[in-house]
PyMOL Python script that loads the backbone (N, CA, C, O; Angstrom):
from pymol import cmd

cmd.read_pdbstr("""\
ATOM      1  N   UNK A   1     110.451  88.694 105.876  1.00  0.00           N
ATOM      2  CA  UNK A   1     109.939  88.120 105.492  1.00  0.00           C
ATOM      3  C   UNK A   1     111.044  86.339 104.652  1.00  0.00           C
ATOM      4  O   UNK A   1     110.823  85.137 104.501  1.00  0.00           O
ATOM      5  N   UNK A   2     111.694  86.909 104.490  1.00  0.00           N
ATOM      6  CA  UNK A   2     113.114  85.821 104.386  1.00  0.00           C
ATOM      7  C   UNK A   2     112.962  84.932 105.586  1.00  0.00           C
ATOM      8  O   UNK A   2     113.247  83.735 105.581  1.00  0.00           O
ATOM      9  N   UNK A   3     112.406  85.724 106.805  1.00  0.00           N
ATOM     10  CA  UNK A   3     112.361  84.563 108.418  1.00  0.00           C
ATOM     11  C   UNK A   3     111.312  83.978 108.676  1.00  0.00           C
ATOM     12  O   UNK A   3     111.300  83.137 109.574  1.00  0.00           O
ATOM     13  N   UNK A   4     110.312  84.244 108.038  1.00  0.00           N
ATOM     14  CA  UNK A   4     108.986  83.887 108.368  1.00  0.00           C
ATOM     15  C   UNK A   4     109.050  82.306 107.139  1.00  0.00           C
ATOM     16  O   UNK A   4     108.689  81.228 107.612  1.00  0.00           O
ATOM     17  N   UNK A   5     109.525  82.367 105.638  1.00  0.00           N
ATOM     18  CA  UNK A   5     110.408  81.985 104.539  1.00  0.00           C
ATOM     19  C   UNK A   5     110.819  80.771 105.349  1.00  0.00           C
ATOM     20  O   UNK A   5     110.258  79.675 105.335  1.00  0.00           O
ATOM     21  N   UNK A   6     112.045  81.182 106.168  1.00  0.00           N
ATOM     22  CA  UNK A   6     113.049  80.320 106.774  1.00  0.00           C
ATOM     23  C   UNK A   6     112.404  78.983 107.969  1.00  0.00           C
ATOM     24  O   UNK A   6     112.897  77.901 108.287  1.00  0.00           O
ATOM     25  N   UNK A   7     111.223  79.613 108.355  1.00  0.00           N
ATOM     26  CA  UNK A   7     110.300  78.717 109.127  1.00  0.00           C
ATOM     27  C   UNK A   7     109.230  77.916 108.834  1.00  0.00           C
ATOM     28  O   UNK A   7     108.643  77.063 109.501  1.00  0.00           O
ATOM     29  N   UNK A   8     109.044  78.418 107.497  1.00  0.00           N
ATOM     30  CA  UNK A   8     107.838  77.494 106.966  1.00  0.00           C
ATOM     31  C   UNK A   8     109.032  76.582 105.438  1.00  0.00           C
ATOM     32  O   UNK A   8     108.688  75.735 104.614  1.00  0.00           O
ATOM     33  N   UNK A   9     109.878  76.997 105.565  1.00  0.00           N
ATOM     34  CA  UNK A   9     110.333  76.157 104.599  1.00  0.00           C
ATOM     35  C   UNK A   9     111.103  74.971 104.899  1.00  0.00           C
ATOM     36  O   UNK A   9     111.725  74.561 103.920  1.00  0.00           O
ATOM     37  N   UNK A  10     111.308  74.026 106.384  1.00  0.00           N
ATOM     38  CA  UNK A  10     111.523  74.006 107.366  1.00  0.00           C
ATOM     39  C   UNK A  10     110.973  72.194 106.973  1.00  0.00           C
ATOM     40  O   UNK A  10     109.807  71.967 107.294  1.00  0.00           O
ATOM     41  N   UNK A  11     111.518  71.364 106.524  1.00  0.00           N
ATOM     42  CA  UNK A  11     111.206  70.289 105.924  1.00  0.00           C
ATOM     43  C   UNK A  11     110.401  69.258 107.322  1.00  0.00           C
ATOM     44  O   UNK A  11     109.401  68.564 107.142  1.00  0.00           O
ATOM     45  N   UNK A  12     111.347  69.443 109.038  1.00  0.00           N
ATOM     46  CA  UNK A  12     110.332  69.097 109.206  1.00  0.00           C
ATOM     47  C   UNK A  12     109.010  69.779 110.084  1.00  0.00           C
ATOM     48  O   UNK A  12     108.386  69.169 110.952  1.00  0.00           O
ATOM     49  N   UNK A  13     108.816  70.802 109.765  1.00  0.00           N
ATOM     50  CA  UNK A  13     107.869  71.177 110.028  1.00  0.00           C
ATOM     51  C   UNK A  13     106.447  71.793 108.823  1.00  0.00           C
ATOM     52  O   UNK A  13     105.602  72.685 108.899  1.00  0.00           O
ATOM     53  N   UNK A  14     106.884  70.513 107.560  1.00  0.00           N
ATOM     54  CA  UNK A  14     105.645  70.887 106.617  1.00  0.00           C
ATOM     55  C   UNK A  14     106.057  69.464 106.781  1.00  0.00           C
ATOM     56  O   UNK A  14     104.947  68.953 106.626  1.00  0.00           O
ATOM     57  N   UNK A  15     106.784  68.557 106.965  1.00  0.00           N
ATOM     58  CA  UNK A  15     105.657  66.628 107.596  1.00  0.00           C
ATOM     59  C   UNK A  15     104.800  67.244 108.793  1.00  0.00           C
ATOM     60  O   UNK A  15     103.613  67.528 108.637  1.00  0.00           O
ATOM     61  N   UNK A  16     105.206  67.358 109.513  1.00  0.00           N
ATOM     62  CA  UNK A  16     104.352  67.705 110.260  1.00  0.00           C
ATOM     63  C   UNK A  16     103.089  68.314 110.684  1.00  0.00           C
ATOM     64  O   UNK A  16     102.385  68.046 111.658  1.00  0.00           O
ATOM     65  N   UNK A  17     102.918  69.335 109.601  1.00  0.00           N
ATOM     66  CA  UNK A  17     101.573  70.386 109.110  1.00  0.00           C
ATOM     67  C   UNK A  17     101.020  69.134 108.790  1.00  0.00           C
ATOM     68  O   UNK A  17     100.078  68.707 109.458  1.00  0.00           O
ATOM     69  N   UNK A  18     101.579  68.368 107.671  1.00  0.00           N
ATOM     70  CA  UNK A  18     100.605  67.564 106.857  1.00  0.00           C
ATOM     71  C   UNK A  18     100.415  65.872 107.553  1.00  0.00           C
ATOM     72  O   UNK A  18      99.829  64.939 107.003  1.00  0.00           O
ATOM     73  N   UNK A  19     101.069  65.855 108.834  1.00  0.00           N
ATOM     74  CA  UNK A  19     100.781  64.220 109.421  1.00  0.00           C
ATOM     75  C   UNK A  19      99.419  64.814 110.301  1.00  0.00           C
ATOM     76  O   UNK A  19      98.717  63.888 110.707  1.00  0.00           O
ATOM     77  N   UNK A  20      98.960  66.067 110.637  1.00  0.00           N
ATOM     78  CA  UNK A  20      98.466  66.608 111.367  1.00  0.00           C
ATOM     79  C   UNK A  20      96.754  66.826 110.338  1.00  0.00           C
ATOM     80  O   UNK A  20      95.676  66.283 110.580  1.00  0.00           O
ATOM     81  N   UNK A  21      97.099  67.800 109.214  1.00  0.00           N
ATOM     82  CA  UNK A  21      95.952  67.764 108.538  1.00  0.00           C
ATOM     83  C   UNK A  21      95.399  65.968 107.583  1.00  0.00           C
ATOM     84  O   UNK A  21      94.227  65.829 107.234  1.00  0.00           O
ATOM     85  N   UNK A  22      96.527  64.762 107.305  1.00  0.00           N
ATOM     86  CA  UNK A  22      95.853  64.090 107.295  1.00  0.00           C
ATOM     87  C   UNK A  22      95.300  62.695 108.228  1.00  0.00           C
ATOM     88  O   UNK A  22      94.943  61.525 108.092  1.00  0.00           O
ATOM     89  N   UNK A  23      95.482  63.579 109.080  1.00  0.00           N
ATOM     90  CA  UNK A  23      95.227  62.906 110.839  1.00  0.00           C
ATOM     91  C   UNK A  23      93.730  63.306 110.620  1.00  0.00           C
ATOM     92  O   UNK A  23      92.924  62.408 110.376  1.00  0.00           O
ATOM     93  N   UNK A  24      93.280  64.721 110.701  1.00  0.00           N
ATOM     94  CA  UNK A  24      92.615  64.955 111.198  1.00  0.00           C
ATOM     95  C   UNK A  24      90.929  64.842 109.737  1.00  0.00           C
ATOM     96  O   UNK A  24      89.714  64.986 109.872  1.00  0.00           O
ATOM     97  N   UNK A  25      91.735  64.559 108.657  1.00  0.00           N
ATOM     98  CA  UNK A  25      90.663  65.070 107.509  1.00  0.00           C
ATOM     99  C   UNK A  25      90.618  63.250 106.826  1.00  0.00           C
ATOM    100  O   UNK A  25      89.646  62.702 106.306  1.00  0.00           O
ATOM    101  N   UNK A  26      91.704  62.788 107.011  1.00  0.00           N
ATOM    102  CA  UNK A  26      91.802  61.676 106.089  1.00  0.00           C
ATOM    103  C   UNK A  26      91.817  60.403 106.567  1.00  0.00           C
ATOM    104  O   UNK A  26      92.081  59.553 105.716  1.00  0.00           O
ATOM    105  N   UNK A  27      91.539  59.872 108.082  1.00  0.00           N
ATOM    106  CA  UNK A  27      92.080  58.768 108.625  1.00  0.00           C
ATOM    107  C   UNK A  27      90.332  58.850 108.828  1.00  0.00           C
ATOM    108  O   UNK A  27      89.635  59.844 108.621  1.00  0.00           O
ATOM    109  N   UNK A  28      89.868  57.474 109.301  1.00  0.00           N
ATOM    110  CA  UNK A  28      88.475  56.295 109.530  1.00  0.00           C
ATOM    111  C   UNK A  28      88.136  57.188 110.656  1.00  0.00           C
ATOM    112  O   UNK A  28      87.150  57.917 110.551  1.00  0.00           O
ATOM    113  N   UNK A  29      89.024  57.201 111.963  1.00  0.00           N
ATOM    114  CA  UNK A  29      88.294  58.167 112.612  1.00  0.00           C
ATOM    115  C   UNK A  29      88.500  59.791 112.645  1.00  0.00           C
ATOM    116  O   UNK A  29      89.381  60.273 113.358  1.00  0.00           O
ATOM    117  N   UNK A  30      88.078  60.197 112.247  1.00  0.00           N
ATOM    118  CA  UNK A  30      88.699  62.373 111.281  1.00  0.00           C
ATOM    119  C   UNK A  30      87.929  62.733 112.397  1.00  0.00           C
ATOM    120  O   UNK A  30      87.105  62.149 113.101  1.00  0.00           O
ATOM    121  N   UNK A  31      88.488  64.003 112.363  1.00  0.00           N
ATOM    122  CA  UNK A  31      87.658  64.886 113.060  1.00  0.00           C
ATOM    123  C   UNK A  31      86.470  65.558 112.948  1.00  0.00           C
ATOM    124  O   UNK A  31      86.436  66.629 113.555  1.00  0.00           O
ATOM    125  N   UNK A  32      85.524  65.249 112.368  1.00  0.00           N
ATOM    126  CA  UNK A  32      84.088  64.817 112.051  1.00  0.00           C
ATOM    127  C   UNK A  32      83.425  64.176 112.698  1.00  0.00           C
ATOM    128  O   UNK A  32      82.495  64.467 113.449  1.00  0.00           O
ATOM    129  N   UNK A  33      84.267  62.469 112.205  1.00  0.00           N
ATOM    130  CA  UNK A  33      83.610  61.246 112.567  1.00  0.00           C
ATOM    131  C   UNK A  33      83.499  61.363 114.737  1.00  0.00           C
ATOM    132  O   UNK A  33      82.687  61.046 115.606  1.00  0.00           O
ATOM    133  N   UNK A  34      84.928  62.034 114.659  1.00  0.00           N
ATOM    134  CA  UNK A  34      84.484  62.422 116.194  1.00  0.00           C
ATOM    135  C   UNK A  34      83.197  63.011 116.745  1.00  0.00           C
ATOM    136  O   UNK A  34      82.609  62.460 117.676  1.00  0.00           O
ATOM    137  N   UNK A  35      82.723  64.203 116.138  1.00  0.00           N
ATOM    138  CA  UNK A  35      82.293  64.714 117.044  1.00  0.00           C
ATOM    139  C   UNK A  35      80.962  64.099 116.715  1.00  0.00           C
ATOM    140  O   UNK A  35      80.244  63.842 117.680  1.00  0.00           O
ATOM    141  N   UNK A  36      80.600  63.875 115.742  1.00  0.00           N
ATOM    142  CA  UNK A  36      79.627  63.090 115.488  1.00  0.00           C
ATOM    143  C   UNK A  36      79.124  62.265 116.557  1.00  0.00           C
ATOM    144  O   UNK A  36      78.132  62.486 117.251  1.00  0.00           O
ATOM    145  N   UNK A  37      80.291  60.835 116.640  1.00  0.00           N
ATOM    146  CA  UNK A  37      80.487  60.109 117.624  1.00  0.00           C
ATOM    147  C   UNK A  37      79.622  61.285 119.177  1.00  0.00           C
ATOM    148  O   UNK A  37      78.501  61.089 119.646  1.00  0.00           O
ATOM    149  N   UNK A  38      80.347  62.104 119.494  1.00  0.00           N
ATOM    150  CA  UNK A  38      80.356  62.640 120.388  1.00  0.00           C
ATOM    151  C   UNK A  38      78.779  63.189 120.928  1.00  0.00           C
ATOM    152  O   UNK A  38      78.363  63.252 122.085  1.00  0.00           O
ATOM    153  N   UNK A  39      77.995  63.600 119.474  1.00  0.00           N
ATOM    154  CA  UNK A  39      76.910  64.352 119.564  1.00  0.00           C
ATOM    155  C   UNK A  39      76.194  62.890 120.080  1.00  0.00           C
ATOM    156  O   UNK A  39      75.563  62.990 121.132  1.00  0.00           O
ATOM    157  N   UNK A  40      76.230  61.591 119.462  1.00  0.00           N
ATOM    158  CA  UNK A  40      75.325  61.007 119.839  1.00  0.00           C
ATOM    159  C   UNK A  40      75.882  59.411 120.468  1.00  0.00           C
ATOM    160  O   UNK A  40      75.311  58.323 120.392  1.00  0.00           O
ATOM    161  N   UNK A  41      77.410  59.823 121.194  1.00  0.00           N
ATOM    162  CA  UNK A  41      77.269  59.747 123.020  1.00  0.00           C
ATOM    163  C   UNK A  41      76.001  60.678 123.757  1.00  0.00           C
ATOM    164  O   UNK A  41      75.255  59.952 124.413  1.00  0.00           O
ATOM    165  N   UNK A  42      75.564  62.337 123.779  1.00  0.00           N
ATOM    166  CA  UNK A  42      75.247  62.392 124.316  1.00  0.00           C
ATOM    167  C   UNK A  42      73.676  62.479 124.475  1.00  0.00           C
ATOM    168  O   UNK A  42      73.121  62.598 125.568  1.00  0.00           O
ATOM    169  N   UNK A  43      73.092  62.414 123.385  1.00  0.00           N
ATOM    170  CA  UNK A  43      72.196  62.033 122.891  1.00  0.00           C
ATOM    171  C   UNK A  43      71.818  60.419 123.754  1.00  0.00           C
ATOM    172  O   UNK A  43      70.738  60.514 124.338  1.00  0.00           O
ATOM    173  N   UNK A  44      72.283  59.442 123.877  1.00  0.00           N
ATOM    174  CA  UNK A  44      72.521  58.518 123.912  1.00  0.00           C
ATOM    175  C   UNK A  44      72.411  57.704 125.498  1.00  0.00           C
ATOM    176  O   UNK A  44      71.941  56.681 125.994  1.00  0.00           O
ATOM    177  N   UNK A  45      73.432  59.310 125.999  1.00  0.00           N
ATOM    178  CA  UNK A  45      73.588  59.491 127.928  1.00  0.00           C
ATOM    179  C   UNK A  45      72.052  59.966 127.754  1.00  0.00           C
ATOM    180  O   UNK A  45      71.273  59.066 128.070  1.00  0.00           O
ATOM    181  N   UNK A  46      71.427  61.156 127.329  1.00  0.00           N
ATOM    182  CA  UNK A  46      70.162  61.637 127.523  1.00  0.00           C
ATOM    183  C   UNK A  46      68.583  60.976 127.494  1.00  0.00           C
ATOM    184  O   UNK A  46      67.520  61.330 128.002  1.00  0.00           O
ATOM    185  N   UNK A  47      68.878  60.158 126.877  1.00  0.00           N
ATOM    186  CA  UNK A  47      67.796  58.625 126.618  1.00  0.00           C
ATOM    187  C   UNK A  47      67.969  57.890 127.078  1.00  0.00           C
ATOM    188  O   UNK A  47      66.851  57.412 127.266  1.00  0.00           O
ATOM    189  N   UNK A  48      69.304  56.694 127.920  1.00  0.00           N
ATOM    190  CA  UNK A  48      69.149  55.824 128.892  1.00  0.00           C
ATOM    191  C   UNK A  48      68.646  56.906 130.379  1.00  0.00           C
ATOM    192  O   UNK A  48      67.964  56.355 131.244  1.00  0.00           O
ATOM    193  N   UNK A  49      68.981  58.208 130.542  1.00  0.00           N
ATOM    194  CA  UNK A  49      67.909  59.024 131.772  1.00  0.00           C
ATOM    195  C   UNK A  49      67.207  59.035 131.093  1.00  0.00           C
ATOM    196  O   UNK A  49      67.924  59.452 130.183  1.00  0.00           O
ATOM    197  N   UNK A  50      66.468  58.950 130.741  1.00  0.00           N
ATOM    198  CA  UNK A  50      65.317  59.512 130.544  1.00  0.00           C
ATOM    199  C   UNK A  50      64.205  57.951 130.495  1.00  0.00           C
ATOM    200  O   UNK A  50      62.993  57.783 130.627  1.00  0.00           O
ATOM    201  N   UNK A  51      65.339  57.060 130.244  1.00  0.00           N
ATOM    202  CA  UNK A  51      64.888  55.370 130.030  1.00  0.00           C
ATOM    203  C   UNK A  51      64.689  55.413 131.644  1.00  0.00           C
ATOM    204  O   UNK A  51      63.505  55.366 131.980  1.00  0.00           O
ATOM    205  N   UNK A  52      65.951  55.522 133.055  1.00  0.00           N
ATOM    206  CA  UNK A  52      66.216  55.139 133.729  1.00  0.00           C
ATOM    207  C   UNK A  52      65.560  56.035 134.880  1.00  0.00           C
ATOM    208  O   UNK A  52      66.074  55.928 135.993  1.00  0.00           O
ATOM    209  N   UNK A  53      63.969  57.317 134.658  1.00  0.00           N
ATOM    210  CA  UNK A  53      63.257  57.761 134.911  1.00  0.00           C
ATOM    211  C   UNK A  53      61.669  57.270 134.835  1.00  0.00           C
ATOM    212  O   UNK A  53      60.797  57.686 135.598  1.00  0.00           O
ATOM    213  N   UNK A  54      61.494  56.455 133.933  1.00  0.00           N
ATOM    214  CA  UNK A  54      60.822  56.184 133.157  1.00  0.00           C
ATOM    215  C   UNK A  54      60.422  54.740 134.131  1.00  0.00           C
ATOM    216  O   UNK A  54      59.300  54.485 134.569  1.00  0.00           O
ATOM    217  N   UNK A  55      61.610  53.947 134.308  1.00  0.00           N
ATOM    218  CA  UNK A  55      61.738  52.356 134.791  1.00  0.00           C
ATOM    219  C   UNK A  55      61.455  52.911 136.351  1.00  0.00           C
ATOM    220  O   UNK A  55      60.900  52.034 137.015  1.00  0.00           O
ATOM    221  N   UNK A  56      61.646  53.884 136.939  1.00  0.00           N
ATOM    222  CA  UNK A  56      61.132  54.412 138.649  1.00  0.00           C
ATOM    223  C   UNK A  56      59.835  54.222 138.332  1.00  0.00           C
ATOM    224  O   UNK A  56      59.334  53.165 138.716  1.00  0.00           O
ATOM    225  N   UNK A  57      59.079  55.080 137.648  1.00  0.00           N
ATOM    226  CA  UNK A  57      58.288  55.521 137.498  1.00  0.00           C
ATOM    227  C   UNK A  57      57.349  54.274 137.672  1.00  0.00           C
ATOM    228  O   UNK A  57      56.505  54.092 138.549  1.00  0.00           O
ATOM    229  N   UNK A  58      57.687  53.491 136.664  1.00  0.00           N
ATOM    230  CA  UNK A  58      56.276  52.461 136.378  1.00  0.00           C
ATOM    231  C   UNK A  58      57.542  51.205 137.654  1.00  0.00           C
ATOM    232  O   UNK A  58      57.118  50.078 137.906  1.00  0.00           O
ATOM    233  N   UNK A  59      58.559  51.535 138.092  1.00  0.00           N
ATOM    234  CA  UNK A  59      58.581  50.225 139.649  1.00  0.00           C
ATOM    235  C   UNK A  59      57.766  51.045 139.981  1.00  0.00           C
ATOM    236  O   UNK A  59      56.756  50.696 139.371  1.00  0.00           O
ATOM    237  N   UNK A  60      57.448  52.210 140.743  1.00  0.00           N
ATOM    238  CA  UNK A  60      56.614  52.694 141.458  1.00  0.00           C
ATOM    239  C   UNK A  60      55.285  52.319 141.172  1.00  0.00           C
ATOM    240  O   UNK A  60      54.830  51.564 142.031  1.00  0.00           O
ATOM    241  N   UNK A  61      54.379  52.638 140.098  1.00  0.00           N
ATOM    242  CA  UNK A  61      53.804  51.924 139.919  1.00  0.00           C
ATOM    243  C   UNK A  61      53.160  51.009 140.233  1.00  0.00           C
ATOM    244  O   UNK A  61      52.084  50.811 140.797  1.00  0.00           O
ATOM    245  N   UNK A  62      54.087  50.342 139.721  1.00  0.00           N
ATOM    246  CA  UNK A  62      54.067  48.521 140.157  1.00  0.00           C
ATOM    247  C   UNK A  62      53.642  48.308 141.575  1.00  0.00           C
ATOM    248  O   UNK A  62      52.599  47.909 142.094  1.00  0.00           O
ATOM    249  N   UNK A  63      55.061  48.800 142.127  1.00  0.00           N
ATOM    250  CA  UNK A  63      54.570  48.589 143.556  1.00  0.00           C
ATOM    251  C   UNK A  63      52.931  49.131 144.356  1.00  0.00           C
ATOM    252  O   UNK A  63      52.388  48.661 145.355  1.00  0.00           O
ATOM    253  N   UNK A  64      52.737  49.622 143.966  1.00  0.00           N
ATOM    254  CA  UNK A  64      51.176  50.912 144.346  1.00  0.00           C
ATOM    255  C   UNK A  64      50.427  49.875 143.791  1.00  0.00           C
ATOM    256  O   UNK A  64      49.525  49.526 144.552  1.00  0.00           O
ATOM    257  N   UNK A  65      50.471  49.242 142.722  1.00  0.00           N
ATOM    258  CA  UNK A  65      49.470  48.675 142.008  1.00  0.00           C
ATOM    259  C   UNK A  65      49.280  47.318 143.202  1.00  0.00           C
ATOM    260  O   UNK A  65      48.224  46.995 143.744  1.00  0.00           O
ATOM    261  N   UNK A  66      50.165  46.902 143.328  1.00  0.00           N
ATOM    262  CA  UNK A  66      50.325  44.808 144.081  1.00  0.00           C
ATOM    263  C   UNK A  66      49.747  45.420 145.264  1.00  0.00           C
ATOM    264  O   UNK A  66      48.850  44.773 145.804  1.00  0.00           O
ATOM    265  N   UNK A  67      50.130  46.723 145.868  1.00  0.00           N
ATOM    266  CA  UNK A  67      49.529  46.207 147.140  1.00  0.00           C
ATOM    267  C   UNK A  67      49.455  47.645 147.870  1.00  0.00           C
ATOM    268  O   UNK A  67      50.116  47.806 148.895  1.00  0.00           O
ATOM    269  N   UNK A  68      48.361  49.085 147.165  1.00  0.00           N
ATOM    270  CA  UNK A  68      47.152  49.118 147.337  1.00  0.00           C
ATOM    271  C   UNK A  68      45.863  48.984 146.989  1.00  0.00           C
ATOM    272  O   UNK A  68      45.607  49.743 146.054  1.00  0.00           O
ATOM    273  N   UNK A  69      44.951  48.353 147.332  1.00  0.00           N
ATOM    274  CA  UNK A  69      43.598  48.279 146.488  1.00  0.00           C
ATOM    275  C   UNK A  69      43.269  48.872 146.023  1.00  0.00           C
ATOM    276  O   UNK A  69      42.623  48.536 145.031  1.00  0.00           O
ATOM    277  N   UNK A  70      43.458  50.439 146.392  1.00  0.00           N
ATOM    278  CA  UNK A  70      42.313  52.251 146.115  1.00  0.00           C
ATOM    279  C   UNK A  70      43.012  52.038 145.029  1.00  0.00           C
ATOM    280  O   UNK A  70      42.584  51.573 143.973  1.00  0.00           O
ATOM    281  N   UNK A  71      44.635  52.544 145.394  1.00  0.00           N
ATOM    282  CA  UNK A  71      45.215  52.674 143.674  1.00  0.00           C
ATOM    283  C   UNK A  71      44.700  51.033 142.227  1.00  0.00           C
ATOM    284  O   UNK A  71      45.108  50.747 141.101  1.00  0.00           O
ATOM    285  N   UNK A  72      43.798  50.508 143.057  1.00  0.00           N
ATOM    286  CA  UNK A  72      44.450  49.365 141.980  1.00  0.00           C
ATOM    287  C   UNK A  72      42.817  49.869 141.125  1.00  0.00           C
ATOM    288  O   UNK A  72      42.761  50.535 140.091  1.00  0.00           O
ATOM    289  N   UNK A  73      42.201  49.591 141.528  1.00  0.00           N
ATOM    290  CA  UNK A  73      40.896  49.973 142.125  1.00  0.00           C
ATOM    291  C   UNK A  73      40.989  51.453 141.101  1.00  0.00           C
ATOM    292  O   UNK A  73      40.918  51.415 139.872  1.00  0.00           O
ATOM    293  N   UNK A  74      41.097  52.246 141.613  1.00  0.00           N
ATOM    294  CA  UNK A  74      41.701  53.775 140.501  1.00  0.00           C
ATOM    295  C   UNK A  74      42.067  53.143 139.039  1.00  0.00           C
ATOM    296  O   UNK A  74      41.641  53.231 137.888  1.00  0.00           O
ATOM    297  N   UNK A  75      42.974  52.543 139.656  1.00  0.00           N
ATOM    298  CA  UNK A  75      43.690  51.845 137.636  1.00  0.00           C
ATOM    299  C   UNK A  75      42.723  51.348 136.764  1.00  0.00           C
ATOM    300  O   UNK A  75      42.659  51.526 135.547  1.00  0.00           O
ATOM    301  N   UNK A  76      41.982  50.712 137.480  1.00  0.00           N
ATOM    302  CA  UNK A  76      41.081  49.982 136.758  1.00  0.00           C
ATOM    303  C   UNK A  76      40.010  50.869 136.154  1.00  0.00           C
ATOM    304  O   UNK A  76      39.653  50.924 134.977  1.00  0.00           O
ATOM    305  N   UNK A  77      39.548  51.590 137.261  1.00  0.00           N
ATOM    306  CA  UNK A  77      38.756  52.452 136.122  1.00  0.00           C
ATOM    307  C   UNK A  77      38.817  53.868 135.574  1.00  0.00           C
ATOM    308  O   UNK A  77      37.977  54.546 134.981  1.00  0.00           O
ATOM    309  N   UNK A  78      40.516  54.195 136.090  1.00  0.00           N
ATOM    310  CA  UNK A  78      41.099  54.930 134.909  1.00  0.00           C
ATOM    311  C   UNK A  78      41.381  54.124 133.403  1.00  0.00           C
ATOM    312  O   UNK A  78      41.032  54.508 132.286  1.00  0.00           O
ATOM    313  N   UNK A  79      41.780  53.461 133.598  1.00  0.00           N
ATOM    314  CA  UNK A  79      42.758  53.150 132.043  1.00  0.00           C
ATOM    315  C   UNK A  79      41.761  52.149 131.657  1.00  0.00           C
ATOM    316  O   UNK A  79      41.237  52.526 130.608  1.00  0.00           O
ATOM    317  N   UNK A  80      41.222  50.915 132.099  1.00  0.00           N
ATOM    318  CA  UNK A  80      40.045  50.219 131.602  1.00  0.00           C
ATOM    319  C   UNK A  80      38.984  50.822 131.597  1.00  0.00           C
ATOM    320  O   UNK A  80      39.308  51.888 131.076  1.00  0.00           O
ATOM    321  N   UNK A  81      37.685  50.896 131.869  1.00  0.00           N
ATOM    322  CA  UNK A  81      37.285  52.090 131.525  1.00  0.00           C
ATOM    323  C   UNK A  81      35.409  50.987 132.861  1.00  0.00           C
ATOM    324  O   UNK A  81      34.193  51.174 132.871  1.00  0.00           O
ATOM    325  N   UNK A  82      36.369  49.988 133.660  1.00  0.00           N
ATOM    326  CA  UNK A  82      36.331  49.682 134.677  1.00  0.00           C
ATOM    327  C   UNK A  82      34.416  49.842 135.124  1.00  0.00           C
ATOM    328  O   UNK A  82      33.849  50.402 134.186  1.00  0.00           O
ATOM    329  N   UNK A  83      33.699  49.582 135.958  1.00  0.00           N
ATOM    330  CA  UNK A  83      32.453  50.314 136.959  1.00  0.00           C
ATOM    331  C   UNK A  83      31.884  48.933 137.527  1.00  0.00           C
ATOM    332  O   UNK A  83      32.035  47.736 137.284  1.00  0.00           O
ATOM    333  N   UNK A  84      30.910  49.992 138.703  1.00  0.00           N
ATOM    334  CA  UNK A  84      30.212  49.478 139.912  1.00  0.00           C
ATOM    335  C   UNK A  84      29.010  48.326 138.807  1.00  0.00           C
ATOM    336  O   UNK A  84      29.076  48.136 137.592  1.00  0.00           O
ATOM    337  N   UNK A  85      28.049  47.775 139.779  1.00  0.00           N
ATOM    338  CA  UNK A  85      27.297  47.131 138.970  1.00  0.00           C
ATOM    339  C   UNK A  85      26.079  48.355 138.574  1.00  0.00           C
ATOM    340  O   UNK A  85      25.284  48.414 137.636  1.00  0.00           O
ATOM    341  N   UNK A  86      26.347  49.321 139.797  1.00  0.00           N
ATOM    342  CA  UNK A  86      24.665  50.757 139.436  1.00  0.00           C
ATOM    343  C   UNK A  86      25.663  51.341 139.204  1.00  0.00           C
ATOM    344  O   UNK A  86      25.583  51.994 140.244  1.00  0.00           O
ATOM    345  N   UNK A  87      26.873  51.832 138.605  1.00  0.00           N
ATOM    346  CA  UNK A  87      27.177  53.043 138.117  1.00  0.00           C
ATOM    347  C   UNK A  87      26.972  53.070 136.691  1.00  0.00           C
ATOM    348  O   UNK A  87      26.399  52.177 136.066  1.00  0.00           O
ATOM    349  N   UNK A  88      27.729  54.713 135.919  1.00  0.00           N
ATOM    350  CA  UNK A  88      27.287  54.528 134.548  1.00  0.00           C
ATOM    351  C   UNK A  88      28.956  55.649 134.109  1.00  0.00           C
ATOM    352  O   UNK A  88      29.403  56.764 134.380  1.00  0.00           O
ATOM    353  N   UNK A  89      29.174  54.956 133.652  1.00  0.00           N
ATOM    354  CA  UNK A  89      30.749  55.717 132.541  1.00  0.00           C
ATOM    355  C   UNK A  89      29.933  56.554 131.358  1.00  0.00           C
ATOM    356  O   UNK A  89      29.000  56.380 130.575  1.00  0.00           O
ATOM    357  N   UNK A  90      30.507  57.164 131.585  1.00  0.00           N
ATOM    358  CA  UNK A  90      30.604  58.660 130.563  1.00  0.00           C
ATOM    359  C   UNK A  90      32.493  58.727 129.857  1.00  0.00           C
ATOM    360  O   UNK A  90      33.391  58.679 130.698  1.00  0.00           O
ATOM    361  N   UNK A  91      32.689  58.781 129.076  1.00  0.00           N
ATOM    362  CA  UNK A  91      34.070  58.621 128.541  1.00  0.00           C
ATOM    363  C   UNK A  91      33.728  60.168 127.505  1.00  0.00           C
ATOM    364  O   UNK A  91      32.860  60.182 126.631  1.00  0.00           O
ATOM    365  N   UNK A  92      34.753  61.559 127.906  1.00  0.00           N
ATOM    366  CA  UNK A  92      34.694  62.046 127.143  1.00  0.00           C
ATOM    367  C   UNK A  92      36.000  62.363 126.161  1.00  0.00           C
ATOM    368  O   UNK A  92      37.128  62.656 126.557  1.00  0.00           O
ATOM    369  N   UNK A  93      35.547  62.226 124.729  1.00  0.00           N
ATOM    370  CA  UNK A  93      37.026  62.139 124.156  1.00  0.00           C
ATOM    371  C   UNK A  93      37.802  63.641 123.502  1.00  0.00           C
ATOM    372  O   UNK A  93      37.014  64.138 122.697  1.00  0.00           O
ATOM    373  N   UNK A  94      38.716  64.236 123.584  1.00  0.00           N
ATOM    374  CA  UNK A  94      38.973  65.136 122.980  1.00  0.00           C
ATOM    375  C   UNK A  94      38.953  65.280 121.487  1.00  0.00           C
ATOM    376  O   UNK A  94      38.803  64.146 121.032  1.00  0.00           O
ATOM    377  N   UNK A  95      39.038  66.185 120.489  1.00  0.00           N
ATOM    378  CA  UNK A  95      39.232  66.344 119.725  1.00  0.00           C
ATOM    379  C   UNK A  95      40.497  66.857 119.178  1.00  0.00           C
ATOM    380  O   UNK A  95      40.617  67.041 117.967  1.00  0.00           O
TER     381      UNK A  95
END
""", "prot")
cmd.dss("prot")
cmd.show_as("cartoon", "prot")
cmd.util.cbc("prot")
cmd.orient("prot")
């Protein structure tokens, strides 16, 4: 018991412990803020990856629409319900 008390009564150990606790919990960038920032960073990276994939798909679709006449006609028919003069269009809306 005396031996343990001797180690815990060391003034350098006490100061070091107080300093570590101060840095971990009371500073502006404390432990909780760092965890929160890390979580936000990982969410942002996932969002960036999702946006890059979306940009690639849009670029591919844009290239296809500017070069392929059949794709352009298909896009106009599906997206804007365009038709030829002798055709009828039926649009089914799901509830």
